[in-house]
N, C-alpha and C positions, 0 to 999 in steps of 0.2 A: 505456224500461221503467228505473227506478230502482231496484228490487228484485225480486226471484223472491217470489212469494206460493205457498205450499203448504197447502191445504186440507186440514183432517182429515175424516175418516169422515162428521162430521156437517155438513159444508160450509162449517165457520169456518175462521178461521185459525189455524194449529198454530204459534204465534209460538216455541214451545219448540224445534221444529226449524229454525227459521232463524236462520242466524247471517250477520250481515253485518258485512263491512268495505270499507274504500276500498282500491282497487288499480289498479295500470296494465298494461293489457293491452300487448303487444309494440307495439301500433301508437300507444301514448302517448295513449290516449283515457281518461281518468278513468270508471270507472265502479263500481256497486254488484256486488259478486259474491257467492253463495249458495254456502257451502263445503260443504254437503251435497248439492247438486245438480252444483256446477261447472259452471253451463250455460256451453256455447260457442255461444251465438247470435253469429251473423256480422252486422258493423256493420249492412249495407243490411236484412236481415229484422228487425234489432232496434228499427232506429230508423224503419222504414217499412211496419211491419206494419197499422197504421192506414190508411195510403195504399193498401195493398195489399186491405184488405178493402173499402174503398170502391169501388175500382176492380173487384173481382170482382163487387160489388152492381150496379154499373152495368152490368156485362156480361150478368148474369143477365137484367135487367129489358129489354135491350137497347137500351141508351141510352150505351153505351161509345162516348167519341168518339176520333176519330184523324187523324192529319193524312193527306192524299194530294195526289197532283201533281197539275196540271191536265192533262186530256184529254176529249177530245170537243168537241163544238161549245157554246160558252157560253150557258146560261140559266141561270148560279147567280151570276154576278158582278154588282154592282152599278154597271157602268161603262156607264151609260145612254147617254150619247151616243158610247161608242167612242174618248175622248179619251184613254184610260189610255196605249194604245201608238200615238198618232196622230202624223203627222209633225210637225204644229203643236208640240206638245209635245217634242217630240225635238230640233227645230229650237230652242224656247226654251231647253233644257238645256244645247245647244252654243253657243248665244251667250251665257248667261249665265256660264258657265265661262269663254269666251273675253275677259269683259270682266271677269274677276277676282271672282265672285262665289263664297266660299267655300262649300263642301261642311257643314262643321259650323261649328255658333255659339260653341263654346269656353266657355259657360258660360248662366248664366240672363240673361232680358231685364232684370232688375235689376243686373246685375254687367256683364260685357263682352261678353254674349251678344245684346243688342240692335242689330240691324242696319237701314240703310237699306232694305232689301229688306223687311224686316218692315213696318217704316213705310210704306212707298209702298203695300204689299199692305192694310195695314189701312185706310190713307185710301182706296184705290180699290174696297175692298170695301163699305166703309160709302157711298161714293158710288153704287154701282150697287146696293146692296139698300134704299138710302133712307133709311138710317139715320145716327142723329146719329155714332156711334162703332164701331169692330169693335176687336176684340182676338182676337188669331190664338193659337190653342193647337196642340200635337203631335197632337191628333187629337179627335173629337167626342166621343168617351166621355169624356176627361178635361176637355173642355170643360162638358157636361153635369154632371158629376162636381161642377165648381168652381162654378156656377150655385148648385146646391140644395145642397152642403155650406156655402156660403159668405153668399148671399144671403138668403134667408128667415130672419128673427130668433126668439129665442126668443118666446113668446106668439102669433107668426103661426100659420097654418093654411095647407098646402098641398093643396089639393083635385087630383088628378092621375086620368085615365085609367087604367081598371085595365090597358091594353097599353101603357104608357108603355114605353120603353127600358129596360134593366137598368141603365144607367147612371145613370137619375133615381131609381131605388130605392135603390141603392148611396148618391147623394150625401144623400139624404134621411135613410138610416140614419146618415149621418156628422154631419147639420145640427143645428139647435137647434129647430127649428119642429116643431110635431105634424103630421099627415100623415094623409090618408084616401084611399084609393082608391074610385072609383065606376064603375059598370057602363059599359062602352064606348059610347062616342058618345052617352050619354044626356046631353042638356043640363039637362034638370030636376035630374037628381040631383047636378050640379054647383052648382045654386042652392040646392036640400034641404039640402046638406051643410051650407052658409055658414050657413044659417038656423038649422038646428040647433045649430051652433057658437057663435052669437051668442045664441040662447035659454040655452045652458049658460054662459054667460058669457065667451065670448071677447071680446076686446077688441082684438087685434094686428089685423095685415094680411092679408085672404085670398089666395093665390096659386091660380093656375089653371093646370096642366100637361097639356100636351096636343103632338100632333104633327098637322102638318098632312097627311101621308099616313103611314097606318101601314105598316110595314116588313114584315110577316106576312100582312096581311090585306088590303092594296092599297087601303083606303077613306079617308075623310077625316071630320072632325066638320064640322058647322055652324058656320063661324067667327063669322059674322054673329050668330047667336043668342047664342054663347060671350059675345062682347064686351057684348051687351046684359045677360047676367050680371054679367060684370065691371066694367061701367059701375056698375047698381044697388048693387054692394056695395064700391066703391073696390078692385077686386082687380088684383095685376100679374096679366100675362098671360105665361107662357114657352112660346114653339112651337116646336118641335123640326121645321125643315123638311129634315133631312137627306135625305128620299128625293124631296122635290121642288125643292129647290137645282137649278138648272139646264134643269131639264126644264119646270116648270108656272108657270102665272101670266107676266106681260108681261115679256118678255126673260128667262125661264128665272129670275126674282127670288123665285119660290116664291107659294104660295098666299096667304099671309099679307102680299102685298106691299104691298096697300092700307091695311094697318094698320101699316107699320114705320114709325117716326118719332115715334110717340105716346108719350107720356112712362109710361106703365104697360104698355108691350111690350118684351119681351125676345126675341129670336130665335137660335136656332141653324142654322148653315148650315156642314154638312160637306164638304170637299174630295175625299174618298176614294171618292165615287161619281160622279156625272155630271162633275166636273169633273176628274178623272182623276189627281189626286195625293192629299195625304195633309195632313191637318188638319182644323182646326174655327173658325169664325168666332163670337164671341157678339158680337151687334148689340144696342146698348143705348145709352141717355141718357148724357152723359159723366159724369155722377156715378157712375152704378153701374159704367163702364169703370175710374174711378180707386177705388172701392171695392175691385174685384176686384184691382186691381195692389197693392193694399195689404193685403188681407187673405185673399186666396185663394190655400191653401197650395199647390194644385197648380199654379199661376202660379208662385208666389214661388219655391219650392223645385224647379223644373223646368228641366233645361236646355232653353234654347231650340229651337223647330223650326230645321231647315237652312234657313239663308238660300238655299241655292239650289234648294229645293223652294218656298220662299217666290214666288222670280222665276219659277219654272216656273207657279205657281199665279196669279201676274198675267195672264200670256198665256191661261191657262185661262179667267179671267174676262172676258177681252177677246173670246175666241172667243165663249163663251156670249150676252156684249151683241149682237153683231155681225152672229154667223152665226146665222140662225134655220133655216137648213135642216136641221140637225142636228135638231132638235126636231120639225119639222114630219115628218122620215122617222119618227120615233121617232110621233109621235100618230097617222100613218097605219098602223104597223105595230102600234099598240094597237087599232085598230079592224079591222084585219084579223085580228088574233089574238083578237079578243072573237067575232068571229062566227064563226070556225074552232071555238073551244072549246064554243059554243053548239051548232054544227052536229054536229060530231064525236062528240063526247063528252057533250053535254048536261048541261053544267055553265054556270051563270051567270058571267058574267066580272065582275072587278071594277070595271071600267071603267079602269084605271088599267096601268102598266106592270109592277104587281106583280100576280101571278095565281095567287092559292093554290088547289091543288087538294085539298081535305080527303078523307082517307083514313080516320082513327079511330085505329086501333090502331098503335099504333110499328112492330112488325115488318111490318105489311101496307105501311105508307109504305117502311120499307127495302126491301122485296122490290123494290117496283116503281120505286122511283128504281134499285135495282140493274139490273132488265131493260131500264131505259130508257139506263143508262150502257153497257152492253152492245150497244146499238144505236147508240152513237156520240153520244148525248145527255148533257152535263154537267147532270145533273140532280140536285139534293142533298135526302134528307127531312130535314123540321125536327119535332123532336119536343120534347116536355116535358122541363125547364121553360121553354123557349123559348116555347112554347106551351101552352095549358090541355091538363089531362087529358082525354085521346078526343080530341082535334083534331090528333094527328099529321098532316102534310101534306108534299104536294110545293110548294116555292116556285118558280115559274116566272117568272124576270127577264127582261122584254123590253130589249133593247140593239141600238143600230144595227149589232151585229158581226154580226146575221144579216139574213137579207130573208125574203121571205114564202114563197118555196120552201121555205126550212129549216124555217118554222115549221109550216106544212103539213105537211110529212114530220113534225115532233116530234109533232102531234095525231093523225095517223093511228098513228103507234106506241102512244101513250098510249091511245087508243082500243080498240086491239089487246089490249095488256097488262091493261087493266082488265076486259077481255071475259074472258081467261083467268084472271082472280085471281076474278071473280065465282062 
């Protein structure tokens, strides 16, 4: 607040009553003071009133978020293969420390932060996923942001599925290209958007942005049909494989594995989900990687990821590549859970390890989640704006941290609590 305003009886500003001068509070902070009112606003309240108002509005709508600790049986994490707390990764950390791998990088990759562990990880990731090159970022969000804020150029058009991740939306807002969303998993809508753009004079490069497995719905697009659209229009295709990496496709290489290595394909694979560590890879042709290194501000100006985490992630990739047992166990659990969800609750399963339970109203989803948490299951409510209005839900994530007995108990509890709420 730079100055205090007093409104007269007519509702206008009575400037005659406002006398302003510069003064220093005892705190030493320069403020505007109203001699007539001599307002004694506390620093926090004066500076943060807009934040407090927004938080009150969120609370009133049942959408106020807060942090809470872990409790109950895990149906909320993305640790799909159970690697995050595995003995394999614990040994990898100890081994890396023993051979002198540092915890911190000390700077950006373009300065002194580029470590041999980063380069080894990128080489191994490119080979594993079948791409020309890989570029390692500190997280999947920032990697996605880098793609869309850097690669599509002025005059291009990005056509994205309406349910793509928030990181894509933020990257597009920061980028140079025009963009348009289309209905979820509607291949014809992608094609039609490009046709309309061309008819209106669009002469740049079209881009398609999709996820191979959608994080809140657990469903997948028809990749073959989307690539047919891309081929007709000479489009680049960016595929976010975050929730498929390590879990789906040959050797856990993702649902777009058969398209990796094409000149018009860029994929994002994250490390913080099934691989159990943190970070994200952009897999792309070499010229794209070089362009990102030179032009992507989230890469250029960020401290490089931990070399220790890079070393651990190398082991996670090897576990994913050579040990199919974890994937097989999860696949069996997905089949078991799908059958149980249909039988116990009358809900059609997604067919993947992400099972959305659509509730509708925000508060109803919060209440149901709280009831299940009291019964020992870590289930979280997902509300707008993460999902569309009127589609608040429970998101059940299946991981190898649970077994069939626990899944059966969850669905029994879910059926009982839904019956109570009906």
